C-alpha positions as protocol buffer text, in pm:
chain_id: "A"
residue {
  index: 1
  type: MET
  ca { x: 13185 y: 8286 z: 6183 }
}
residue {
  index: 2
  type: SER
  ca { x: 13323 y: 8013 z: 6437 }
}
residue {
  index: 3
  type: ASN
  ca { x: 13362 y: 8233 z: 6719 }
}
residue {
  index: 4
  type: MET
  ca { x: 12972 y: 8404 z: 6695 }
}
residue {
  index: 5
  type: ILE
  ca { x: 12874 y: 8035 z: 6709 }
}
residue {
  index: 6
  type: TYR
  ca { x: 13084 y: 7991 z: 6960 }
}
residue {
  index: 7
  type: TYR
  ca { x: 12924 y: 8346 z: 7212 }
}
residue {
  index: 8
  type: GLY
  ca { x: 12597 y: 8207 z: 7064 }
}
residue {
  index: 9
  type: LEU
  ca { x: 12608 y: 7893 z: 7257 }
}
residue {
  index: 10
  type: VAL
  ca { x: 12793 y: 8032 z: 7576 }
}
residue {
  index: 11
  type: PHE
  ca { x: 12428 y: 8257 z: 7542 }
}
residue {
  index: 12
  type: ALA
  ca { x: 12240 y: 7967 z: 7526 }
}
residue {
  index: 13
  type: GLN
  ca { x: 12388 y: 7765 z: 7841 }
}
residue {
  index: 14
  type: LEU
  ca { x: 12335 y: 8175 z: 8035 }
}
residue {
  index: 15
  type: PHE
  ca { x: 11935 y: 8181 z: 7923 }
}
residue {
  index: 16
  type: THR
  ca { x: 11915 y: 7775 z: 7986 }
}
residue {
  index: 17
  type: PHE
  ca { x: 12044 y: 7908 z: 8347 }
}
residue {
  index: 18
  type: VAL
  ca { x: 11844 y: 8158 z: 8450 }
}
residue {
  index: 19
  type: ALA
  ca { x: 11535 y: 7944 z: 8289 }
}
residue {
  index: 20
  type: TYR
  ca { x: 11619 y: 7662 z: 8535 }
}
residue {
  index: 21
  type: ALA
  ca { x: 11579 y: 7898 z: 8822 }
}
residue {
  index: 22
  type: VAL
  ca { x: 11242 y: 8032 z: 8742 }
}
residue {
  index: 23
  type: VAL
  ca { x: 11118 y: 7676 z: 8629 }
}
residue {
  index: 24
  type: THR
  ca { x: 11210 y: 7621 z: 8959 }
}
residue {
  index: 25
  type: ALA
  ca { x: 11062 y: 7871 z: 9152 }
}
residue {
  index: 26
  type: GLY
  ca { x: 10749 y: 7807 z: 8991 }
}
residue {
  index: 27
  type: ALA
  ca { x: 10792 y: 7462 z: 9084 }
}
residue {
  index: 28
  type: ALA
  ca { x: 10794 y: 7546 z: 9496 }
}
residue {
  index: 29
  type: LEU
  ca { x: 10549 y: 7730 z: 9404 }
}
residue {
  index: 30
  type: LEU
  ca { x: 10288 y: 7449 z: 9340 }
}
residue {
  index: 31
  type: GLN
  ca { x: 10460 y: 7212 z: 9555 }
}
residue {
  index: 32
  type: GLU
  ca { x: 10398 y: 7444 z: 9799 }
}
residue {
  index: 33
  type: ARG
  ca { x: 10038 y: 7488 z: 9742 }
}
residue {
  index: 34
  type: ALA
  ca { x: 10045 y: 7114 z: 9699 }
}
residue {
  index: 35
  type: ASN
  ca { x: 10207 y: 7047 z: 10030 }
}
residue {
  index: 36
  type: ASN
  ca { x: 9898 y: 7226 z: 10202 }
}
residue {
  index: 37
  type: LEU
  ca { x: 9569 y: 7241 z: 9970 }
}
residue {
  index: 38
  type: PRO
  ca { x: 9266 y: 7302 z: 10144 }
}
residue {
  index: 39
  type: LEU
  ca { x: 9088 y: 7182 z: 9904 }
}
residue {
  index: 40
  type: TRP
  ca { x: 8893 y: 6859 z: 10112 }
}
residue {
  index: 41
  type: ASP
  ca { x: 8847 y: 6987 z: 10436 }
}
residue {
  index: 42
  type: ASP
  ca { x: 8553 y: 7061 z: 10558 }
}
residue {
  index: 43
  type: LEU
  ca { x: 8373 y: 6839 z: 10290 }
}
residue {
  index: 44
  type: ASN
  ca { x: 8123 y: 6540 z: 10396 }
}
residue {
  index: 45
  type: GLU
  ca { x: 8202 y: 6158 z: 10253 }
}
residue {
  index: 46
  type: THR
  ca { x: 7918 y: 6277 z: 9894 }
}
residue {
  index: 47
  type: THR
  ca { x: 8101 y: 6574 z: 9842 }
}
residue {
  index: 48
  type: LEU
  ca { x: 8405 y: 6459 z: 9943 }
}
residue {
  index: 49
  type: ALA
  ca { x: 8346 y: 6170 z: 9650 }
}
residue {
  index: 50
  type: ALA
  ca { x: 8242 y: 6413 z: 9410 }
}
residue {
  index: 51
  type: THR
  ca { x: 8481 y: 6665 z: 9435 }
}
residue {
  index: 52
  type: GLN
  ca { x: 8759 y: 6430 z: 9397 }
}
residue {
  index: 53
  type: ALA
  ca { x: 8558 y: 6236 z: 9074 }
}
residue {
  index: 54
  type: VAL
  ca { x: 8601 y: 6603 z: 8915 }
}
residue {
  index: 55
  type: TYR
  ca { x: 8958 y: 6694 z: 9057 }
}
residue {
  index: 56
  type: ASN
  ca { x: 9104 y: 6352 z: 8917 }
}
residue {
  index: 57
  type: ASP
  ca { x: 8928 y: 6434 z: 8609 }
}
residue {
  index: 58
  type: VAL
  ca { x: 9147 y: 6769 z: 8518 }
}
residue {
  index: 59
  type: PHE
  ca { x: 9454 y: 6634 z: 8579 }
}
residue {
  index: 60
  type: GLN
  ca { x: 9402 y: 6309 z: 8438 }
}
residue {
  index: 61
  type: SER
  ca { x: 9361 y: 6533 z: 8096 }
}
residue {
  index: 62
  type: THR
  ca { x: 9682 y: 6666 z: 8114 }
}
residue {
  index: 63
  type: THR
  ca { x: 9810 y: 6332 z: 8096 }
}
residue {
  index: 64
  type: TYR
  ca { x: 10113 y: 6436 z: 8269 }
}
residue {
  index: 65
  type: ILE
  ca { x: 9990 y: 6561 z: 8582 }
}
residue {
  index: 66
  type: ILE
  ca { x: 9907 y: 6178 z: 8804 }
}
residue {
  index: 67
  type: PRO
  ca { x: 9583 y: 6312 z: 9042 }
}
residue {
  index: 68
  type: TYR
  ca { x: 9637 y: 6205 z: 9389 }
}
residue {
  index: 69
  type: SER
  ca { x: 9383 y: 6392 z: 9576 }
}
residue {
  index: 70
  type: GLU
  ca { x: 9442 y: 6207 z: 9857 }
}
residue {
  index: 71
  type: ASN
  ca { x: 9835 y: 6278 z: 9878 }
}
residue {
  index: 72
  type: SER
  ca { x: 9850 y: 6589 z: 9668 }
}
residue {
  index: 73
  type: GLN
  ca { x: 10184 y: 6636 z: 9778 }
}
residue {
  index: 74
  type: TYR
  ca { x: 10302 y: 6386 z: 9552 }
}
residue {
  index: 75
  type: GLN
  ca { x: 10090 y: 6552 z: 9250 }
}
residue {
  index: 76
  type: PHE
  ca { x: 10451 y: 6689 z: 9116 }
}
residue {
  index: 77
  type: GLN
  ca { x: 10683 y: 6392 z: 9123 }
}
residue {
  index: 78
  type: TYR
  ca { x: 10724 y: 6368 z: 8803 }
}
residue {
  index: 79
  type: GLN
  ca { x: 10691 y: 6743 z: 8676 }
}
residue {
  index: 80
  type: TRP
  ca { x: 11047 y: 6744 z: 8961 }
}
residue {
  index: 81
  type: TRP
  ca { x: 11193 y: 6426 z: 8812 }
}
residue {
  index: 82
  type: ILE
  ca { x: 11203 y: 6715 z: 8419 }
}
residue {
  index: 83
  type: ILE
  ca { x: 11379 y: 6941 z: 8631 }
}
residue {
  index: 84
  type: GLU
  ca { x: 11645 y: 6749 z: 8787 }
}
residue {
  index: 85
  type: PHE
  ca { x: 11688 y: 6584 z: 8472 }
}
residue {
  index: 86
  type: GLU
  ca { x: 11782 y: 6911 z: 8255 }
}
residue {
  index: 87
  type: PHE
  ca { x: 11948 y: 7012 z: 8519 }
}
residue {
  index: 88
  type: PHE
  ca { x: 12159 y: 6680 z: 8472 }
}
residue {
  index: 89
  type: ILE
  ca { x: 12215 y: 6730 z: 8064 }
}
residue {
  index: 90
  type: PHE
  ca { x: 12262 y: 7118 z: 8161 }
}
residue {
  index: 91
  type: ALA
  ca { x: 12557 y: 7076 z: 8366 }
}
residue {
  index: 92
  type: ILE
  ca { x: 12688 y: 6834 z: 8020 }
}
residue {
  index: 93
  type: THR
  ca { x: 12665 y: 7111 z: 7819 }
}
residue {
  index: 94
  type: ALA
  ca { x: 12808 y: 7401 z: 8018 }
}
residue {
  index: 95
  type: ALA
  ca { x: 13112 y: 7153 z: 8079 }
}
residue {
  index: 96
  type: ILE
  ca { x: 13103 y: 7135 z: 7707 }
}
residue {
  index: 97
  type: THR
  ca { x: 13052 y: 7464 z: 7654 }
}
residue {
  index: 98
  type: ALA
  ca { x: 13385 y: 7571 z: 7827 }
}
residue {
  index: 99
  type: PHE
  ca { x: 13541 y: 7325 z: 7692 }
}
residue {
  index: 100
  type: PRO
  ca { x: 13539 y: 7408 z: 7326 }
}
residue {
  index: 101
  type: SER
  ca { x: 13786 y: 7152 z: 7221 }
}
residue {
  index: 102
  type: GLN
  ca { x: 13589 y: 6853 z: 7383 }
}
residue {
  index: 103
  type: ILE
  ca { x: 13284 y: 6971 z: 7169 }
}
residue {
  index: 104
  type: SER
  ca { x: 13302 y: 6753 z: 6889 }
}
residue {
  index: 105
  type: HIS
  ca { x: 13414 y: 6437 z: 7066 }
}
residue {
  index: 106
  type: TRP
  ca { x: 13099 y: 6494 z: 7347 }
}
residue {
  index: 107
  type: ARG
  ca { x: 12803 y: 6702 z: 7126 }
}
residue {
  index: 108
  type: PRO
  ca { x: 12691 y: 6283 z: 7030 }
}
residue {
  index: 109
  type: VAL
  ca { x: 12593 y: 6242 z: 7379 }
}
residue {
  index: 110
  type: ALA
  ca { x: 12503 y: 6623 z: 7515 }
}
residue {
  index: 111
  type: LEU
  ca { x: 12242 y: 6655 z: 7263 }
}
residue {
  index: 112
  type: THR
  ca { x: 12106 y: 6251 z: 7232 }
}
residue {
  index: 113
  type: PHE
  ca { x: 12017 y: 6348 z: 7588 }
}
residue {
  index: 114
  type: LEU
  ca { x: 11912 y: 6702 z: 7509 }
}
residue {
  index: 115
  type: SER
  ca { x: 11660 y: 6655 z: 7207 }
}
residue {
  index: 116
  type: THR
  ca { x: 11480 y: 6359 z: 7461 }
}
residue {
  index: 117
  type: ALA
  ca { x: 11406 y: 6685 z: 7778 }
}
residue {
  index: 118
  type: LEU
  ca { x: 11327 y: 6885 z: 7476 }
}
residue {
  index: 119
  type: VAL
  ca { x: 11008 y: 6624 z: 7437 }
}
residue {
  index: 120
  type: LEU
  ca { x: 10930 y: 6558 z: 7796 }
}
residue {
  index: 121
  type: VAL
  ca { x: 10998 y: 7011 z: 7867 }
}
residue {
  index: 122
  type: MET
  ca { x: 10762 y: 7065 z: 7537 }
}
residue {
  index: 123
  type: ASP
  ca { x: 10444 y: 6783 z: 7669 }
}
residue {
  index: 124
  type: ASN
  ca { x: 10461 y: 6931 z: 8002 }
}
residue {
  index: 125
  type: VAL
  ca { x: 10412 y: 7308 z: 7838 }
}
residue {
  index: 126
  type: ASN
  ca { x: 10133 y: 7198 z: 7711 }
}
residue {
  index: 127
  type: ALA
  ca { x: 9956 y: 6965 z: 8050 }
}
residue {
  index: 128
  type: LEU
  ca { x: 10052 y: 7364 z: 8216 }
}
residue {
  index: 129
  type: PHE
  ca { x: 9864 y: 7612 z: 7927 }
}
residue {
  index: 130
  type: PHE
  ca { x: 9556 y: 7359 z: 7978 }
}
residue {
  index: 131
  type: LEU
  ca { x: 9560 y: 7406 z: 8324 }
}
residue {
  index: 132
  type: LEU
  ca { x: 9632 y: 7800 z: 8264 }
}
residue {
  index: 133
  type: ARG
  ca { x: 9283 y: 7746 z: 8105 }
}
residue {
  index: 134
  type: ASN
  ca { x: 9108 y: 7592 z: 8363 }
}
residue {
  index: 135
  type: ASP
  ca { x: 8942 y: 7727 z: 8574 }
}
residue {
  index: 136
  type: ILE
  ca { x: 8907 y: 7432 z: 8851 }
}
residue {
  index: 137
  type: ALA
  ca { x: 9270 y: 7423 z: 8828 }
}
residue {
  index: 138
  type: LYS
  ca { x: 9371 y: 7800 z: 8875 }
}
residue {
  index: 139
  type: LEU
  ca { x: 9118 y: 7769 z: 9136 }
}
residue {
  index: 140
  type: VAL
  ca { x: 9291 y: 7460 z: 9309 }
}
residue {
  index: 141
  type: PHE
  ca { x: 9705 y: 7588 z: 9254 }
}
residue {
  index: 142
  type: GLU
  ca { x: 9645 y: 7932 z: 9175 }
}
residue {
  index: 143
  type: GLU
  ca { x: 9681 y: 8072 z: 8835 }
}
residue {
  index: 144
  type: HIS
  ca { x: 10024 y: 8285 z: 8984 }
}
residue {
  index: 145
  type: ARG
  ca { x: 10250 y: 7955 z: 9065 }
}
residue {
  index: 146
  type: ILE
  ca { x: 10124 y: 7775 z: 8686 }
}
residue {
  index: 147
  type: ALA
  ca { x: 10223 y: 8071 z: 8483 }
}
residue {
  index: 148
  type: THR
  ca { x: 10520 y: 8107 z: 8661 }
}
residue {
  index: 149
  type: ALA
  ca { x: 10626 y: 7728 z: 8655 }
}
residue {
  index: 150
  type: GLN
  ca { x: 10520 y: 7754 z: 8273 }
}
residue {
  index: 151
  type: ALA
  ca { x: 10755 y: 8067 z: 8222 }
}
residue {
  index: 152
  type: GLY
  ca { x: 10973 y: 7824 z: 8325 }
}
residue {
  index: 153
  type: LEU
  ca { x: 10944 y: 7516 z: 8152 }
}
residue {
  index: 154
  type: MET
  ca { x: 10888 y: 7752 z: 7806 }
}
residue {
  index: 155
  type: MET
  ca { x: 11254 y: 7964 z: 7875 }
}
residue {
  index: 156
  type: VAL
  ca { x: 11440 y: 7558 z: 7906 }
}
residue {
  index: 157
  type: GLY
  ca { x: 11218 y: 7456 z: 7571 }
}
residue {
  index: 158
  type: ILE
  ca { x: 11413 y: 7765 z: 7374 }
}
residue {
  index: 159
  type: GLY
  ca { x: 11766 y: 7726 z: 7598 }
}
residue {
  index: 160
  type: ASN
  ca { x: 11745 y: 7338 z: 7474 }
}
residue {
  index: 161
  type: MET
  ca { x: 11690 y: 7481 z: 7129 }
}
residue {
  index: 162
  type: MET
  ca { x: 11964 y: 7724 z: 7101 }
}
residue {
  index: 163
  type: THR
  ca { x: 12171 y: 7486 z: 7251 }
}
residue {
  index: 164
  type: ILE
  ca { x: 12101 y: 7198 z: 6982 }
}
residue {
  index: 165
  type: VAL
  ca { x: 12125 y: 7507 z: 6674 }
}
residue {
  index: 166
  type: PHE
  ca { x: 12502 y: 7648 z: 6802 }
}
residue {
  index: 167
  type: MET
  ca { x: 12615 y: 7309 z: 6931 }
}
residue {
  index: 168
  type: GLY
  ca { x: 12485 y: 7123 z: 6577 }
}
residue {
  index: 169
  type: LEU
  ca { x: 12678 y: 7462 z: 6436 }
}
residue {
  index: 170
  type: TYR
  ca { x: 12979 y: 7448 z: 6622 }
}
residue {
  index: 171
  type: GLU
  ca { x: 13116 y: 7141 z: 6561 }
}
residue {
  index: 172
  type: HIS
  ca { x: 13025 y: 7226 z: 6172 }
}
residue {
  index: 173
  type: VAL
  ca { x: 13265 y: 7475 z: 6155 }
}
residue {
  index: 174
  type: TYR
  ca { x: 13499 y: 7304 z: 6425 }
}
residue {
  index: 175
  type: ALA
  ca { x: 13581 y: 7022 z: 6170 }
}
residue {
  index: 176
  type: ASP
  ca { x: 13626 y: 7257 z: 5914 }
}
residue {
  index: 177
  type: SER
  ca { x: 13892 y: 7415 z: 6143 }
}
residue {
  index: 178
  type: GLU
  ca { x: 14032 y: 7021 z: 6197 }
}
residue {
  index: 179
  type: GLU
  ca { x: 14013 y: 6957 z: 5883 }
}
residue {
  index: 180
  type: GLN
  ca { x: 14222 y: 7272 z: 5777 }
}
residue {
  index: 181
  type: TYR
  ca { x: 14471 y: 7194 z: 5969 }
}
residue {
  index: 182
  type: GLU
  ca { x: 14543 y: 6843 z: 5872 }
}
residue {
  index: 183
  type: TRP
  ca { x: 14595 y: 7042 z: 5548 }
}
residue {
  index: 184
  type: ASN
  ca { x: 14779 y: 7293 z: 5648 }
}
residue {
  index: 185
  type: LEU
  ca { x: 14965 y: 6996 z: 5848 }
}
residue {
  index: 186
  type: VAL
  ca { x: 15109 y: 6776 z: 5484 }
}
residue {
  index: 187
  type: LEU
  ca { x: 15172 y: 7072 z: 5335 }
}
residue {
  index: 188
  type: THR
  ca { x: 15400 y: 7137 z: 5570 }
}
residue {
  index: 189
  type: THR
  ca { x: 15557 y: 6821 z: 5594 }
}
residue {
  index: 190
  type: LEU
  ca { x: 15566 y: 6795 z: 5224 }
}
residue {
  index: 191
  type: ILE
  ca { x: 15747 y: 7134 z: 5226 }
}
residue {
  index: 192
  type: TYR
  ca { x: 15957 y: 7008 z: 5500 }
}
residue {
  index: 193
  type: SER
  ca { x: 16042 y: 6655 z: 5252 }
}
residue {
  index: 194
  type: GLN
  ca { x: 16129 y: 6834 z: 4941 }
}
residue {
  index: 195
  type: THR
  ca { x: 16384 y: 7094 z: 5125 }
}
residue {
  index: 196
  type: SER
  ca { x: 16604 y: 6794 z: 5273 }
}
residue {
  index: 197
  type: ILE
  ca { x: 16562 y: 6633 z: 4963 }
}
residue {
  index: 198
  type: ASN
  ca { x: 16674 y: 6923 z: 4827 }
}
residue {
  index: 199
  type: ASN
  ca { x: 16956 y: 6973 z: 5146 }
}
residue {
  index: 200
  type: ASP
  ca { x: 17082 y: 6621 z: 5039 }
}
residue {
  index: 201
  type: ASP
  ca { x: 17143 y: 6621 z: 4686 }
}
residue {
  index: 202
  type: ARG
  ca { x: 17364 y: 6992 z: 4728 }
}
residue {
  index: 203
  type: ILE
  ca { x: 17573 y: 6798 z: 4980 }
}
residue {
  index: 204
  type: ALA
  ca { x: 17545 y: 6481 z: 4743 }
}
C-alpha cells in the first residue's frame, strides 16, 4: 500500500510539471498580446475614454486581473507571480518526493504552502472562466490564449490536489512503518537482554 501511495505522489509531481509548462505557455501567450495590444489605435479622445471604461470594467469584474488600460504590459503581473510561487512550491514537493525518508519532516511546510497556492489557483481559474464567457475579453486577448492559460491553471490545481492527498496519505503509512520498526527494535532488545541473562546464569 505504501508503494502505491508513493507512486501516486510521483505521478502527481510529473503531472504538476506538465501543468506548469502549460500554464506558463498560456501566460506567455496572454503577455505577448498585452505587450502589443492594438486596442487603442486610431481612437479619438472621446472614443478612447469610452473604450477604456468598458475595458476596465470587464477586467475589474474578474477581481484577480487588474486592468492597465494605458500600460497593458503589466496586466498579468499577478498571474506571473502566482506561476513563480507555484514553481517554488513544486521545487519543494519534488525534492521531498525524491527523498521519501524526509516526507514526514517536511510535509507540514510543503502542504501549508501548497494549500495556500491552491486557493490562488482556484480564484484565477474562476477569473479566466469569466473572461472565456465575455465577448469583449475574447476579442481583446483572443479566446485561444485565454483557454490555454485556463487549461494550465486547472491542471495545476489538479496536480496540487493530488500532491496534497498522496503526500498526506504517505505520511500516515510512513508513520505506521516507523511505529512497527520501533516495536521490532524493542522486541529485539528484549530478546537480546533475555538471552544475555540466560547466558550469564549458565556461566554462573
